[in-house]
VOTIMAR-217928 format. One record per residue: residue number from 1; residue in three letters; x, y, z of N, C-alpha, C in turn. Coordinates in pm, whole numbers, plus 50000, padded with zeros to 5 digits. Layout:
<sites>
<site><pos>NUM</pos><code>ala</code><n_u>X</n_u><n_v>Y</n_v><n_w>Z</n_w><ca_u>X</ca_u><ca_v>Y</ca_v><ca_w>Z</ca_w><c_u>X</c_u><c_v>Y</c_v><c_w>Z</c_w></site>
...
</sites>
This chain:
<sites>
<site><pos>1</pos><code>unk</code><n_u>50066</n_u><n_v>49892</n_v><n_w>49977</n_w><ca_u>49997</ca_u><ca_v>50002</ca_v><ca_w>50013</ca_w><c_u>50091</c_u><c_v>50127</c_v><c_w>50006</c_w></site>
<site><pos>2</pos><code>unk</code><n_u>50067</n_u><n_v>50224</n_v><n_w>49941</n_w><ca_u>50110</ca_u><ca_v>50348</ca_v><ca_w>49928</ca_w><c_u>50054</c_u><c_v>50454</c_v><c_w>50053</c_w></site>
<site><pos>3</pos><code>unk</code><n_u>50176</n_u><n_v>50491</n_v><n_w>50114</n_w><ca_u>50139</ca_u><ca_v>50606</ca_v><ca_w>50196</ca_w><c_u>50110</c_u><c_v>50746</c_v><c_w>50147</c_w></site>
<site><pos>4</pos><code>unk</code><n_u>50028</n_u><n_v>50807</n_v><n_w>50210</n_w><ca_u>50010</ca_u><ca_v>50947</ca_v><ca_w>50145</ca_w><c_u>50114</c_u><c_v>51035</c_v><c_w>50218</c_w></site>
<site><pos>5</pos><code>unk</code><n_u>50161</n_u><n_v>51105</n_v><n_w>50149</n_w><ca_u>50285</ca_u><ca_v>51212</ca_v><ca_w>50189</ca_w><c_u>50213</c_u><c_v>51296</c_v><c_w>50277</c_w></site>
<site><pos>6</pos><code>unk</code><n_u>50336</n_u><n_v>51326</n_v><n_w>50411</n_w><ca_u>50268</ca_u><ca_v>51418</ca_v><ca_w>50502</ca_w><c_u>50274</c_u><c_v>51549</c_v><c_w>50410</c_w></site>
<site><pos>7</pos><code>unk</code><n_u>50199</n_u><n_v>51649</n_v><n_w>50491</n_w><ca_u>50170</ca_u><ca_v>51773</ca_v><ca_w>50447</ca_w><c_u>50284</c_u><c_v>51856</c_v><c_w>50513</c_w></site>
<site><pos>8</pos><code>unk</code><n_u>50337</n_u><n_v>51930</n_v><n_w>50436</n_w><ca_u>50448</ca_u><ca_v>52031</ca_v><ca_w>50486</ca_w><c_u>50369</c_u><c_v>52142</c_v><c_w>50573</c_w></site>
<site><pos>9</pos><code>unk</code><n_u>50471</n_u><n_v>52183</n_v><n_w>50671</n_w><ca_u>50429</ca_u><ca_v>52302</ca_v><ca_w>50763</ca_w><c_u>50444</c_u><c_v>52440</c_v><c_w>50653</c_w></site>
<site><pos>10</pos><code>unk</code><n_u>50365</n_u><n_v>52515</n_v><n_w>50703</n_w><ca_u>50380</ca_u><ca_v>52662</ca_v><ca_w>50622</ca_w><c_u>50529</c_u><c_v>52706</c_v><c_w>50592</c_w></site>
<site><pos>11</pos><code>unk</code><n_u>50601</n_u><n_v>52686</n_v><n_w>50685</n_w><ca_u>50763</ca_u><ca_v>52714</ca_v><ca_w>50664</ca_w><c_u>50825</c_u><c_v>52658</c_v><c_w>50569</c_w></site>
<site><pos>12</pos><code>unk</code><n_u>50814</n_u><n_v>52514</n_v><n_w>50551</n_w><ca_u>50871</ca_u><ca_v>52427</ca_v><ca_w>50478</ca_w><c_u>50801</c_u><c_v>52442</c_v><c_w>50328</c_w></site>
<site><pos>13</pos><code>unk</code><n_u>50663</n_u><n_v>52464</n_v><n_w>50334</n_w><ca_u>50596</ca_u><ca_v>52500</ca_v><ca_w>50184</ca_w><c_u>50645</c_u><c_v>52633</c_v><c_w>50129</c_w></site>
<site><pos>14</pos><code>unk</code><n_u>50692</n_u><n_v>52736</n_v><n_w>50226</n_w><ca_u>50738</ca_u><ca_v>52863</ca_v><ca_w>50174</ca_w><c_u>50858</c_u><c_v>52845</c_v><c_w>50120</c_w></site>
<site><pos>15</pos><code>unk</code><n_u>50951</n_u><n_v>52764</n_v><n_w>50203</n_w><ca_u>51073</ca_u><ca_v>52742</ca_v><ca_w>50173</ca_w><c_u>51080</c_u><c_v>52670</c_v><c_w>50049</c_w></site>
<site><pos>16</pos><code>unk</code><n_u>51004</n_u><n_v>52558</n_v><n_w>50025</n_w><ca_u>51015</ca_u><ca_v>52499</ca_v><ca_w>49886</ca_w><c_u>50961</c_u><c_v>52609</c_v><c_w>49802</c_w></site>
<site><pos>17</pos><code>unk</code><n_u>50874</n_u><n_v>52689</n_v><n_w>49794</n_w><ca_u>50825</ca_u><ca_v>52790</ca_v><ca_w>49694</ca_w><c_u>50977</c_u><c_v>52865</c_v><c_w>49657</c_w></site>
<site><pos>18</pos><code>unk</code><n_u>51017</n_u><n_v>52926</n_v><n_w>49751</n_w><ca_u>51123</ca_u><ca_v>52969</ca_v><ca_w>49726</ca_w><c_u>51230</c_u><c_v>52926</c_v><c_w>49644</c_w></site>
<site><pos>19</pos><code>unk</code><n_u>51284</n_u><n_v>52814</n_v><n_w>49671</n_w><ca_u>51378</ca_u><ca_v>52724</ca_v><ca_w>49555</ca_w><c_u>51335</c_u><c_v>52700</c_v><c_w>49449</c_w></site>
<site><pos>20</pos><code>unk</code><n_u>51203</n_u><n_v>52684</n_v><n_w>49429</n_w><ca_u>51135</ca_u><ca_v>52685</ca_v><ca_w>49314</ca_w><c_u>51151</c_u><c_v>52799</c_v><c_w>49226</c_w></site>
<site><pos>21</pos><code>unk</code><n_u>51113</n_u><n_v>52900</n_v><n_w>49272</n_w><ca_u>51133</ca_u><ca_v>53043</ca_v><ca_w>49210</ca_w><c_u>51255</c_u><c_v>53046</c_v><c_w>49174</c_w></site>
<site><pos>22</pos><code>unk</code><n_u>51363</n_u><n_v>53046</n_v><n_w>49242</n_w><ca_u>51524</ca_u><ca_v>53065</ca_v><ca_w>49213</ca_w><c_u>51536</c_u><c_v>52969</c_v><c_w>49081</c_w></site>
<site><pos>23</pos><code>unk</code><n_u>51490</n_u><n_v>52819</n_v><n_w>49096</n_w><ca_u>51530</ca_u><ca_v>52746</ca_v><ca_w>48984</ca_w><c_u>51438</c_u><c_v>52797</c_v><c_w>48880</c_w></site>
<site><pos>24</pos><code>unk</code><n_u>51334</n_u><n_v>52845</n_v><n_w>48848</n_w><ca_u>51243</ca_u><ca_v>52904</ca_v><ca_w>48742</ca_w><c_u>51323</c_u><c_v>53032</c_v><c_w>48714</c_w></site>
<site><pos>25</pos><code>unk</code><n_u>51379</n_u><n_v>53088</n_v><n_w>48793</n_w><ca_u>51446</ca_u><ca_v>53242</ca_v><ca_w>48733</ca_w><c_u>51584</c_u><c_v>53204</c_v><c_w>48695</c_w></site>
<site><pos>26</pos><code>unk</code><n_u>51659</n_u><n_v>53090</n_v><n_w>48725</n_w><ca_u>51769</ca_u><ca_v>53066</ca_v><ca_w>48669</ca_w><c_u>51750</c_u><c_v>53051</c_v><c_w>48520</c_w></site>
<site><pos>27</pos><code>unk</code><n_u>51665</n_u><n_v>53011</n_v><n_w>48464</n_w><ca_u>51667</ca_u><ca_v>52991</ca_v><ca_w>48293</ca_w><c_u>51726</c_u><c_v>52860</c_v><c_w>48268</c_w></site>
<site><pos>28</pos><code>unk</code><n_u>51751</n_u><n_v>52749</n_v><n_w>48355</n_w><ca_u>51853</ca_u><ca_v>52648</ca_v><ca_w>48309</ca_w><c_u>51752</c_u><c_v>52536</c_v><c_w>48302</c_w></site>
<site><pos>29</pos><code>unk</code><n_u>51632</n_u><n_v>52539</n_v><n_w>48309</n_w><ca_u>51525</ca_u><ca_v>52422</ca_v><ca_w>48326</ca_w><c_u>51510</c_u><c_v>52404</c_v><c_w>48189</c_w></site>
<site><pos>30</pos><code>unk</code><n_u>51449</n_u><n_v>52261</n_v><n_w>48120</n_w><ca_u>51386</ca_u><ca_v>52276</ca_v><ca_w>48010</ca_w><c_u>51267</c_u><c_v>52347</c_v><c_w>48020</c_w></site>
<site><pos>31</pos><code>unk</code><n_u>51176</n_u><n_v>52342</n_v><n_w>47907</n_w><ca_u>51024</ca_u><ca_v>52366</ca_v><ca_w>47918</ca_w><c_u>50953</c_u><c_v>52253</c_v><c_w>48012</c_w></site>
<site><pos>32</pos><code>unk</code><n_u>50960</n_u><n_v>52130</n_v><n_w>48008</n_w><ca_u>50877</ca_u><ca_v>52050</ca_v><ca_w>48067</ca_w><c_u>50943</c_u><c_v>52069</c_v><c_w>48227</c_w></site>
<site><pos>33</pos><code>unk</code><n_u>51046</n_u><n_v>52096</n_v><n_w>48259</n_w><ca_u>51085</ca_u><ca_v>52072</ca_v><ca_w>48385</ca_w><c_u>51023</c_u><c_v>52218</c_v><c_w>48433</c_w></site>
<site><pos>34</pos><code>unk</code><n_u>51009</n_u><n_v>52329</n_v><n_w>48348</n_w><ca_u>50972</ca_u><ca_v>52454</ca_v><ca_w>48418</ca_w><c_u>50830</c_u><c_v>52441</c_v><c_w>48451</c_w></site>
<site><pos>35</pos><code>unk</code><n_u>50755</n_u><n_v>52375</n_v><n_w>48336</n_w><ca_u>50617</ca_u><ca_v>52369</ca_v><ca_w>48373</ca_w><c_u>50577</c_u><c_v>52292</c_v><c_w>48492</c_w></site>
<site><pos>36</pos><code>unk</code><n_u>50663</n_u><n_v>52193</n_v><n_w>48539</n_w><ca_u>50647</ca_u><ca_v>52091</ca_v><ca_w>48627</ca_w><c_u>50673</c_u><c_v>52145</c_v><c_w>48765</c_w></site>
<site><pos>37</pos><code>unk</code><n_u>50760</n_u><n_v>52242</n_v><n_w>48783</n_w><ca_u>50809</ca_u><ca_v>52340</ca_v><ca_w>48880</ca_w><c_u>50697</c_u><c_v>52431</c_v><c_w>48890</c_w></site>
<site><pos>38</pos><code>unk</code><n_u>50651</n_u><n_v>52498</n_v><n_w>48779</n_w><ca_u>50532</ca_u><ca_v>52598</ca_v><ca_w>48798</ca_w><c_u>50416</c_u><c_v>52541</c_v><c_w>48869</c_w></site>
<site><pos>39</pos><code>unk</code><n_u>50372</n_u><n_v>52432</n_v><n_w>48813</n_w><ca_u>50250</ca_u><ca_v>52361</ca_v><ca_w>48859</ca_w><c_u>50279</c_u><c_v>52339</c_v><c_w>49006</c_w></site>
<site><pos>40</pos><code>unk</code><n_u>50401</n_u><n_v>52277</n_v><n_w>49076</n_w><ca_u>50406</ca_u><ca_v>52270</ca_v><ca_w>49181</ca_w><c_u>50405</c_u><c_v>52380</c_v><c_w>49288</c_w></site>
<site><pos>41</pos><code>unk</code><n_u>50484</n_u><n_v>52464</n_v><n_w>49228</n_w><ca_u>50472</ca_u><ca_v>52618</ca_v><ca_w>49293</ca_w><c_u>50325</c_u><c_v>52687</c_v><c_w>49304</c_w></site>
<site><pos>42</pos><code>unk</code><n_u>50290</n_u><n_v>52654</n_v><n_w>49199</n_w><ca_u>50121</ca_u><ca_v>52706</ca_v><ca_w>49232</ca_w><c_u>50033</c_u><c_v>52627</c_v><c_w>49362</c_w></site>
<site><pos>43</pos><code>unk</code><n_u>50033</n_u><n_v>52502</n_v><n_w>49333</n_w><ca_u>50000</ca_u><ca_v>52407</ca_v><ca_w>49452</ca_w><c_u>50058</c_u><c_v>52458</c_v><c_w>49587</c_w></site>
<site><pos>44</pos><code>unk</code><n_u>50171</n_u><n_v>52500</n_v><n_w>49596</n_w><ca_u>50247</ca_u><ca_v>52558</ca_v><ca_w>49707</ca_w><c_u>50191</c_u><c_v>52664</c_v><c_w>49734</c_w></site>
<site><pos>45</pos><code>unk</code><n_u>50205</n_u><n_v>52762</n_v><n_w>49659</n_w><ca_u>50131</ca_u><ca_v>52916</ca_v><ca_w>49688</ca_w><c_u>49969</c_u><c_v>52914</c_v><c_w>49741</c_w></site>
<site><pos>46</pos><code>unk</code><n_u>49899</n_u><n_v>52808</n_v><n_w>49674</n_w><ca_u>49749</ca_u><ca_v>52775</ca_v><ca_w>49709</ca_w><c_u>49760</c_u><c_v>52721</c_v><c_w>49885</c_w></site>
<site><pos>47</pos><code>unk</code><n_u>49844</n_u><n_v>52642</n_v><n_w>49913</n_w><ca_u>49874</ca_u><ca_v>52573</ca_v><ca_w>50051</ca_w><c_u>49913</c_u><c_v>52682</c_v><c_w>50142</c_w></site>
<site><pos>48</pos><code>unk</code><n_u>50004</n_u><n_v>52772</n_v><n_w>50111</n_w><ca_u>50024</ca_u><ca_v>52907</ca_v><ca_w>50180</ca_w><c_u>49956</c_u><c_v>52970</c_v><c_w>50206</c_w></site>
<site><pos>49</pos><code>unk</code><n_u>49874</n_u><n_v>53027</n_v><n_w>50103</n_w><ca_u>49765</ca_u><ca_v>53109</ca_v><ca_w>50123</ca_w><c_u>49659</c_u><c_v>53056</c_v><c_w>50234</c_w></site>
<site><pos>50</pos><code>unk</code><n_u>49616</n_u><n_v>52940</n_v><n_w>50214</n_w><ca_u>49496</ca_u><ca_v>52865</ca_v><ca_w>50288</ca_w><c_u>49532</c_u><c_v>52872</c_v><c_w>50438</c_w></site>
<site><pos>51</pos><code>unk</code><n_u>49687</n_u><n_v>52833</n_v><n_w>50436</n_w><ca_u>49746</ca_u><ca_v>52849</ca_v><ca_w>50605</ca_w><c_u>49730</c_u><c_v>52971</c_v><c_w>50629</c_w></site>
<site><pos>52</pos><code>unk</code><n_u>49779</n_u><n_v>53082</n_v><n_w>50553</n_w><ca_u>49753</ca_u><ca_v>53216</ca_v><ca_w>50613</ca_w><c_u>49627</c_u><c_v>53269</c_v><c_w>50662</c_w></site>
<site><pos>53</pos><code>unk</code><n_u>49504</n_u><n_v>53217</n_v><n_w>50547</n_w><ca_u>49372</ca_u><ca_v>53268</ca_v><ca_w>50593</ca_w><c_u>49335</c_u><c_v>53180</c_v><c_w>50719</c_w></site>
<site><pos>54</pos><code>unk</code><n_u>49358</n_u><n_v>53069</n_v><n_w>50740</n_w><ca_u>49328</ca_u><ca_v>52983</ca_v><ca_w>50873</ca_w><c_u>49369</c_u><c_v>53052</c_v><c_w>51016</c_w></site>
<site><pos>55</pos><code>unk</code><n_u>49501</n_u><n_v>53103</n_v><n_w>50973</n_w><ca_u>49560</ca_u><ca_v>53184</ca_v><ca_w>51077</ca_w><c_u>49485</c_u><c_v>53290</c_v><c_w>51100</c_w></site>
<site><pos>56</pos><code>unk</code><n_u>49438</n_u><n_v>53378</n_v><n_w>51017</n_w><ca_u>49365</ca_u><ca_v>53485</ca_v><ca_w>51035</ca_w><c_u>49259</c_u><c_v>53475</c_v><c_w>51103</c_w></site>
<site><pos>57</pos><code>unk</code><n_u>49195</n_u><n_v>53382</n_v><n_w>51037</n_w><ca_u>49050</ca_u><ca_v>53352</ca_v><ca_w>51129</ca_w><c_u>49081</c_u><c_v>53325</c_v><c_w>51266</c_w></site>
<site><pos>58</pos><code>unk</code><n_u>49176</n_u><n_v>53248</n_v><n_w>51283</n_w><ca_u>49190</ca_u><ca_v>53171</ca_v><ca_w>51424</ca_w><c_u>49191</c_u><c_v>53317</c_v><c_w>51517</c_w></site>
<site><pos>59</pos><code>unk</code><n_u>49293</n_u><n_v>53416</n_v><n_w>51465</n_w><ca_u>49340</ca_u><ca_v>53523</ca_v><ca_w>51519</ca_w><c_u>49200</c_u><c_v>53624</c_v><c_w>51567</c_w></site>
<site><pos>60</pos><code>unk</code><n_u>49126</n_u><n_v>53634</n_v><n_w>51453</n_w><ca_u>48999</ca_u><ca_v>53714</ca_v><ca_w>51456</ca_w><c_u>48917</c_u><c_v>53636</c_v><c_w>51570</c_w></site>
<site><pos>61</pos><code>unk</code><n_u>48921</n_u><n_v>53518</n_v><n_w>51580</n_w><ca_u>48850</ca_u><ca_v>53456</ca_v><ca_w>51720</ca_w><c_u>48875</c_u><c_v>53482</c_v><c_w>51814</c_w></site>
<site><pos>62</pos><code>unk</code><n_u>49027</n_u><n_v>53500</n_v><n_w>51842</n_w><ca_u>49063</ca_u><ca_v>53526</ca_v><ca_w>51986</ca_w><c_u>49076</c_u><c_v>53683</c_v><c_w>52026</c_w></site>
<site><pos>63</pos><code>unk</code><n_u>49050</n_u><n_v>53758</n_v><n_w>51905</n_w><ca_u>49031</ca_u><ca_v>53908</ca_v><ca_w>51938</ca_w><c_u>48865</c_u><c_v>53948</c_v><c_w>51938</c_w></site>
<site><pos>64</pos><code>unk</code><n_u>48780</n_u><n_v>53834</n_v><n_w>51942</n_w><ca_u>48638</ca_u><ca_v>53867</ca_v><ca_w>51941</ca_w><c_u>48615</c_u><c_v>53930</c_v><c_w>52094</c_w></site>
<site><pos>65</pos><code>unk</code><n_u>48555</n_u><n_v>54061</n_v><n_w>52081</n_w><ca_u>48495</ca_u><ca_v>54147</ca_v><ca_w>52174</ca_w><c_u>48374</c_u><c_v>54043</c_v><c_w>52273</c_w></site>
<site><pos>66</pos><code>unk</code><n_u>48349</n_u><n_v>54083</n_v><n_w>52392</n_w><ca_u>48240</ca_u><ca_v>54015</ca_v><ca_w>52450</ca_w><c_u>48073</c_u><c_v>54082</c_v><c_w>52373</c_w></site>
<site><pos>67</pos><code>unk</code><n_u>48099</n_u><n_v>54194</n_v><n_w>52306</n_w><ca_u>47993</ca_u><ca_v>54251</ca_v><ca_w>52246</ca_w><c_u>47972</c_u><c_v>54179</c_v><c_w>52105</c_w></site>
<site><pos>68</pos><code>unk</code><n_u>48050</n_u><n_v>54101</n_v><n_w>52058</n_w><ca_u>48069</ca_u><ca_v>54046</ca_v><ca_w>51928</ca_w><c_u>48143</c_u><c_v>54111</c_v><c_w>51817</c_w></site>
<site><pos>69</pos><code>unk</code><n_u>48197</n_u><n_v>54238</n_v><n_w>51863</n_w><ca_u>48273</ca_u><ca_v>54307</ca_v><ca_w>51740</ca_w><c_u>48415</c_u><c_v>54212</c_v><c_w>51736</c_w></site>
<site><pos>70</pos><code>unk</code><n_u>48481</n_u><n_v>54264</n_v><n_w>51665</n_w><ca_u>48612</ca_u><ca_v>54230</ca_v><ca_w>51666</ca_w><c_u>48702</c_u><c_v>54335</c_v><c_w>51639</c_w></site>
<site><pos>71</pos><code>unk</code><n_u>48813</n_u><n_v>54313</n_v><n_w>51752</n_w><ca_u>48899</ca_u><ca_v>54440</ca_v><ca_w>51752</ca_w><c_u>49039</c_u><c_v>54410</c_v><c_w>51669</c_w></site>
<site><pos>72</pos><code>unk</code><n_u>49060</n_u><n_v>54466</n_v><n_w>51566</n_w><ca_u>49134</ca_u><ca_v>54413</ca_v><ca_w>51483</ca_w><c_u>49266</c_u><c_v>54501</c_v><c_w>51520</c_w></site>
<site><pos>73</pos><code>unk</code><n_u>49378</n_u><n_v>54392</n_v><n_w>51539</n_w><ca_u>49521</ca_u><ca_v>54461</ca_v><ca_w>51540</ca_w><c_u>49607</c_u><c_v>54435</c_v><c_w>51474</c_w></site>
<site><pos>74</pos><code>unk</code><n_u>49560</n_u><n_v>54378</n_v><n_w>51369</n_w><ca_u>49664</ca_u><ca_v>54359</ca_v><ca_w>51242</ca_w><c_u>49645</c_u><c_v>54459</c_v><c_w>51128</c_w></site>
<site><pos>75</pos><code>unk</code><n_u>49756</n_u><n_v>54526</n_v><n_w>51093</n_w><ca_u>49774</ca_u><ca_v>54630</ca_v><ca_w>50974</ca_w><c_u>49783</c_u><c_v>54551</c_v><c_w>50847</c_w></site>
<site><pos>76</pos><code>unk</code><n_u>49716</n_u><n_v>54511</n_v><n_w>50780</n_w><ca_u>49737</ca_u><ca_v>54432</ca_v><ca_w>50662</ca_w><c_u>49800</c_u><c_v>54531</c_v><c_w>50556</c_w></site>
<site><pos>77</pos><code>unk</code><n_u>49916</n_u><n_v>54509</n_v><n_w>50479</n_w><ca_u>49942</ca_u><ca_v>54573</ca_v><ca_w>50393</ca_w><c_u>50044</c_u><c_v>54702</c_v><c_w>50415</c_w></site>
<site><pos>78</pos><code>unk</code><n_u>50057</n_u><n_v>54725</n_v><n_w>50558</n_w><ca_u>50129</ca_u><ca_v>54809</ca_v><ca_w>50620</ca_w><c_u>50268</c_u><c_v>54803</c_v><c_w>50674</c_w></site>
<site><pos>79</pos><code>unk</code><n_u>50369</n_u><n_v>54840</n_v><n_w>50617</n_w><ca_u>50489</ca_u><ca_v>54827</ca_v><ca_w>50658</ca_w><c_u>50565</c_u><c_v>54924</c_v><c_w>50741</c_w></site>
<site><pos>80</pos><code>unk</code><n_u>50655</n_u><n_v>54897</n_v><n_w>50809</n_w><ca_u>50699</ca_u><ca_v>54966</ca_v><ca_w>50924</ca_w><c_u>50796</c_u><c_v>55071</c_v><c_w>50868</c_w></site>
<site><pos>81</pos><code>unk</code><n_u>50851</n_u><n_v>55048</n_v><n_w>50758</n_w><ca_u>50943</ca_u><ca_v>55111</ca_v><ca_w>50674</ca_w><c_u>50877</c_u><c_v>55219</c_v><c_w>50592</c_w></site>
<site><pos>82</pos><code>unk</code><n_u>50761</n_u><n_v>55162</n_v><n_w>50549</n_w><ca_u>50671</ca_u><ca_v>55261</ca_v><ca_w>50444</ca_w><c_u>50603</c_u><c_v>55378</c_v><c_w>50482</c_w></site>
<site><pos>83</pos><code>unk</code><n_u>50600</n_u><n_v>55388</n_v><n_w>50603</n_w><ca_u>50519</ca_u><ca_v>55489</ca_v><ca_w>50651</ca_w><c_u>50563</c_u><c_v>55649</c_v><c_w>50590</c_w></site>
<site><pos>84</pos><code>unk</code><n_u>50681</n_u><n_v>55662</n_v><n_w>50585</n_w><ca_u>50746</ca_u><ca_v>55776</ca_v><ca_w>50551</ca_w><c_u>50729</c_u><c_v>55812</c_v><c_w>50434</c_w></site>
<site><pos>85</pos><code>unk</code><n_u>50676</n_u><n_v>55725</n_v><n_w>50337</n_w><ca_u>50677</ca_u><ca_v>55740</ca_v><ca_w>50194</ca_w><c_u>50549</c_u><c_v>55835</c_v><c_w>50155</c_w></site>
<site><pos>86</pos><code>unk</code><n_u>50579</n_u><n_v>55949</n_v><n_w>50069</n_w><ca_u>50449</ca_u><ca_v>56022</ca_v><ca_w>50050</ca_w><c_u>50398</c_u><c_v>56030</c_v><c_w>49913</c_w></site>
</sites>
């Protein structure tokens, strides 16, 4: 019997995605190899996105106030270094 592959952690998937991006950017792969790596990269990106959404939902649940409102503490898209840009 064939065992199912263990799902990677978010960090493992992200690291593999970075490796795939480097290989694709190198220009040293054949077309078929590039397509295979691209497909794997898309699957990993979807997996990472799903994990981030799950984490966000958990954070929102933990931040839920007694009146049912959610106190958001996460500033999406804002970076510490980007504030001074005008």
